[in-house]
DOPA-957692 format. One record per residue (C-alpha): residue number from 1; x, y, z. Coordinates in steps of 0.25 Angstrom, whole numbers, plus 2048, in hexadecimal, padded with zeros to 3 digits. Layout:
% residues N
- NUM:X:Y:Z
...
//
This chain:
% residues 319
- 1:688:77F:A81
- 2:67D:789:A86
- 3:679:789:A94
- 4:66A:78C:A98
- 5:668:78F:AA6
- 6:659:78D:AA8
- 7:64E:784:AAC
- 8:643:77B:AA5
- 9:638:785:AA9
- 10:63E:790:AA2
- 11:636:791:A95
- 12:641:798:A8E
- 13:64B:78D:A90
- 14:644:783:A86
- 15:644:78D:A7A
- 16:653:790:A7C
- 17:657:782:A7D
- 18:64F:77F:A70
- 19:655:78A:A69
- 20:663:787:A6D
- 21:661:778:A69
- 22:65B:77D:A5B
- 23:668:785:A59
- 24:671:77A:A5D
- 25:675:77F:A6A
- 26:678:776:A76
- 27:672:77B:A83
- 28:671:776:A91
- 29:667:77A:A9C
- 30:66A:77C:AAB
- 31:65F:77D:AB4
- 32:664:784:AC1
- 33:659:77F:AC9
- 34:65F:771:AC9
- 35:66C:776:AD0
- 36:672:772:AD9
- 37:66C:764:ADB
- 38:664:75F:ACF
- 39:670:765:AC7
- 40:67E:767:ACB
- 41:688:772:AC9
- 42:697:771:AC9
- 43:6A2:77C:AC6
- 44:6B1:778:AC5
- 45:6BC:783:AC5
- 46:6CB:782:AC6
- 47:6CF:779:ABB
- 48:6C6:77F:AB1
- 49:6B7:783:AB3
- 50:6AB:77B:AB1
- 51:69C:77D:AB5
- 52:693:771:AB4
- 53:685:76E:AB7
- 54:680:760:ABA
- 55:672:75E:AB5
- 56:669:752:AB7
- 57:66C:74E:AA8
- 58:67B:751:AA8
- 59:686:75B:AAB
- 60:688:768:AA3
- 61:695:76E:AA2
- 62:692:77D:AA2
- 63:6A0:780:A9E
- 64:69C:77C:A90
- 65:691:786:A8F
- 66:694:792:A87
- 67:687:79B:A89
- 68:67C:79B:A93
- 69:66E:7A0:A96
- 70:66A:7A3:AA4
- 71:65B:7A2:AA4
- 72:653:7A3:AB1
- 73:65A:798:AB8
- 74:653:792:AC5
- 75:659:792:AD3
- 76:661:786:AD7
- 77:659:77B:ADF
- 78:65F:778:AEC
- 79:65E:769:AF1
- 80:651:767:AF7
- 81:658:75F:B02
- 82:65E:76C:B08
- 83:653:770:B11
- 84:65B:778:B1C
- 85:659:787:B18
- 86:667:78B:B1B
- 87:66D:77F:B13
- 88:663:782:B07
- 89:667:791:B07
- 90:676:78C:B07
- 91:674:783:AFC
- 92:66C:78D:AF4
- 93:677:798:AF6
- 94:682:78E:AF2
- 95:67B:78A:AE5
- 96:679:799:AE2
- 97:687:79C:AE4
- 98:68D:791:ADC
- 99:683:792:AD0
- 100:684:7A1:ACF
- 101:693:7A0:ACD
- 102:691:794:AC4
- 103:689:79B:ABA
- 104:691:7A8:ABA
- 105:69E:7A1:AB8
- 106:699:799:AAC
- 107:6A2:79D:AA0
- 108:696:79E:A96
- 109:68F:7AA:A8F
- 110:682:7AC:A96
- 111:676:7B3:A8E
- 112:676:7BA:A9B
- 113:67F:7B6:AA7
- 114:677:7B2:AB4
- 115:67D:7BD:ABD
- 116:67A:7C7:AB2
- 117:66B:7C2:AB1
- 118:66A:7C3:AC1
- 119:66F:7D1:AC1
- 120:667:7D7:AB5
- 121:65A:7D0:ABA
- 122:65A:7DB:AC5
- 123:651:7E7:AC1
- 124:659:7F0:ACA
- 125:665:7ED:AC1
- 126:65E:7EE:AB4
- 127:657:7FC:AB5
- 128:663:805:AB8
- 129:66B:7FE:AAD
- 130:660:7FF:AA3
- 131:65E:80E:AA6
- 132:66D:811:AA5
- 133:66C:80B:A96
- 134:662:815:A92
- 135:656:80C:A94
- 136:649:812:A9A
- 137:645:80C:AA7
- 138:639:80E:AB0
- 139:63A:816:ABD
- 140:63D:80B:AC7
- 141:63F:808:AD6
- 142:643:7FB:ADC
- 143:640:7FB:AEB
- 144:63D:7F4:AF8
- 145:63A:801:AFF
- 146:62A:803:AFF
- 147:62D:812:B01
- 148:635:813:AF5
- 149:62B:80B:AED
- 150:620:814:AF1
- 151:628:820:AEE
- 152:62B:81B:AE0
- 153:61D:817:ADD
- 154:617:824:AE1
- 155:622:82C:ADA
- 156:61F:825:ACD
- 157:610:824:ACF
- 158:607:819:AD5
- 159:602:811:AC9
- 160:60E:815:AC1
- 161:618:80B:AC7
- 162:619:7FC:AC6
- 163:620:7F2:ACF
- 164:626:7E5:ACB
- 165:62E:7DA:AD1
- 166:63D:7D7:ACE
- 167:639:7C8:AC9
- 168:62C:7C0:AC7
- 169:62A:7B1:AC7
- 170:61E:7A8:AC5
- 171:61E:7A6:AD4
- 172:61F:7B4:AD8
- 173:61A:7BD:ACC
- 174:61A:7CC:ACE
- 175:614:7D4:AC2
- 176:617:7E2:AC0
- 177:60D:7EB:AC7
- 178:608:7F9:AC7
- 179:60A:800:AD5
- 180:5FC:806:AD8
- 181:5F7:80B:AE5
- 182:5F4:7FC:AEA
- 183:603:7F9:AE7
- 184:607:806:AEE
- 185:602:800:AFB
- 186:60A:7F4:AFA
- 187:618:7FA:AF8
- 188:61C:7F6:B05
- 189:61E:7E8:B00
- 190:62A:7EC:AF8
- 191:632:7EB:B05
- 192:631:7DC:B03
- 193:639:7DD:AF6
- 194:63D:7E8:AEC
- 195:633:7EB:AE1
- 196:635:7F2:AD3
- 197:62D:7FE:AD1
- 198:62D:805:AC4
- 199:626:810:ABD
- 200:61B:80A:AB4
- 201:61F:80B:AA5
- 202:613:80D:A9C
- 203:614:803:A91
- 204:610:802:A83
- 205:617:7F4:A82
- 206:621:7EC:A8A
- 207:62D:7E8:A83
- 208:635:7DB:A85
- 209:643:7DC:A7F
- 210:64B:7CF:A7F
- 211:65A:7D1:A7D
- 212:662:7C5:A79
- 213:671:7C8:A77
- 214:670:7D4:A6C
- 215:662:7D0:A67
- 216:656:7D8:A6C
- 217:647:7D2:A6B
- 218:63D:7DD:A6F
- 219:62E:7DA:A71
- 220:622:7E3:A75
- 221:619:7DE:A7F
- 222:60B:7E4:A7F
- 223:60A:7E4:A8E
- 224:600:7EF:A8E
- 225:5F6:7E6:A87
- 226:5F6:7DC:A93
- 227:5ED:7DC:A9F
- 228:5F9:7E0:AA8
- 229:601:7EA:AA0
- 230:60B:7EC:AAB
- 231:611:7DD:AAA
- 232:60F:7D6:A9D
- 233:615:7C9:AA3
- 234:607:7C7:AA9
- 235:602:7C5:A9B
- 236:60E:7BF:A94
- 237:606:7B4:A8D
- 238:5FE:7BE:A85
- 239:604:7CC:A85
- 240:607:7D0:A76
- 241:616:7D0:A73
- 242:61D:7D4:A66
- 243:62B:7D6:A61
- 244:630:7E5:A5F
- 245:63C:7ED:A5D
- 246:643:7F7:A66
- 247:64A:804:A63
- 248:659:802:A61
- 249:65C:80B:A6D
- 250:654:802:A76
- 251:65A:7F6:A71
- 252:668:7FB:A73
- 253:665:7FF:A81
- 254:65F:7F1:A84
- 255:66B:7EA:A7F
- 256:674:7F3:A87
- 257:66C:7F0:A93
- 258:66D:7E1:A91
- 259:67C:7E2:A8E
- 260:67E:7EB:A9B
- 261:677:7E0:AA3
- 262:680:7D5:A9D
- 263:674:7CE:A97
- 264:673:7C7:A8A
- 265:664:7C5:A8C
- 266:659:7CE:A92
- 267:64A:7CF:A91
- 268:647:7DE:A93
- 269:63A:7E4:A96
- 270:636:7F2:A92
- 271:62A:7FA:A91
- 272:626:804:A85
- 273:61F:810:A8A
- 274:614:817:A82
- 275:61F:822:A7F
- 276:627:817:A78
- 277:632:816:A83
- 278:638:808:A86
- 279:63A:806:A95
- 280:643:7FC:A9B
- 281:63D:7F3:AA6
- 282:646:7E7:AA8
- 283:64E:7DC:AA2
- 284:64D:7CE:AA5
- 285:65A:7C7:AA2
- 286:653:7B9:AA2
- 287:646:7BE:A9D
- 288:63C:7B6:A94
- 289:63B:7B7:A85
- 290:632:7AC:A80
- 291:625:7B4:A82
- 292:62B:7BF:A79
- 293:631:7B5:A6F
- 294:623:7AD:A6E
- 295:61B:7BA:A6B
- 296:625:7C1:A62
- 297:62D:7B6:A5B
- 298:63A:7BD:A5F
- 299:645:7B2:A5F
- 300:64A:7B5:A6D
- 301:64D:7A6:A71
- 302:655:7A5:A64
- 303:65D:7B1:A68
- 304:660:7AC:A76
- 305:665:79F:A70
- 306:66D:7A6:A66
- 307:674:7AE:A71
- 308:677:7A2:A79
- 309:67D:79B:A6D
- 310:685:7A8:A6A
- 311:68A:7A8:A78
- 312:68D:79A:A78
- 313:696:79B:A6B
- 314:69D:7A7:A71
- 315:6A1:79F:A7D
- 316:6A6:794:A74
- 317:6AE:79D:A6C
- 318:6B4:7A4:A79
- 319:6B8:796:A7E
//
């Protein structure tokens, strides 16, 4: 049985479930936002190990799962009746402590383990590892020190540095921005929270490379044809995207990076310069692929489900 840790609003969940069903695979879905009240959690140890989740429509014995996909789970929901701030903080922390150990202890083969995803999401981890494997990276500074930020911008050149956030959501969207003279006057705000500053990489195209196990799906994104070439995400619904191939040397380095990270899935962003150099920007271990698949016809959903099936079979044989 295959475990999918996701939620109904994740548009990648339905295609994966559909493809698993088409190929005769049994899958169960756990929405972590239902924990610990609308859904229950139970772990038993000492006379054998069992991990169970009680959902509104029945209980799932996760000990029967062979493989799993950790796909952008939501935070648990603490009972609304807990109104005292200290009691709420205690309940939230207890839930976190219990569930973190719960998922990490499950004897299943994850596409990528939750703890590994948490670590490799961090840009401060990604960039030095990528560089150590021979991938070209942009000159970068992550800082909460306004003086250091100004020093970096002035050394690279005003108008030649971009700044970006570590994360972005619909509620708190932060697009990639060019640091001009107006932004230079606002650098004091980095004292509130660290900011990523990077040398601007001139681009012919952006690249999205989706790695699924040993399969590599590369796509060219014509970011420079959009009204905002610094961040194609602002025009994702109409930016031209086409399938492409990568040099073998680059493929080998990207696969080496994903393996070093401990991932079996990664959505990697690069930029191709006018000189033909491919510059590594970041990897998202839970990144989207449907926008690439829909434009290029690359069978990424099938690859994800195939990998889940292979991992499930490996777990069965090991048992």
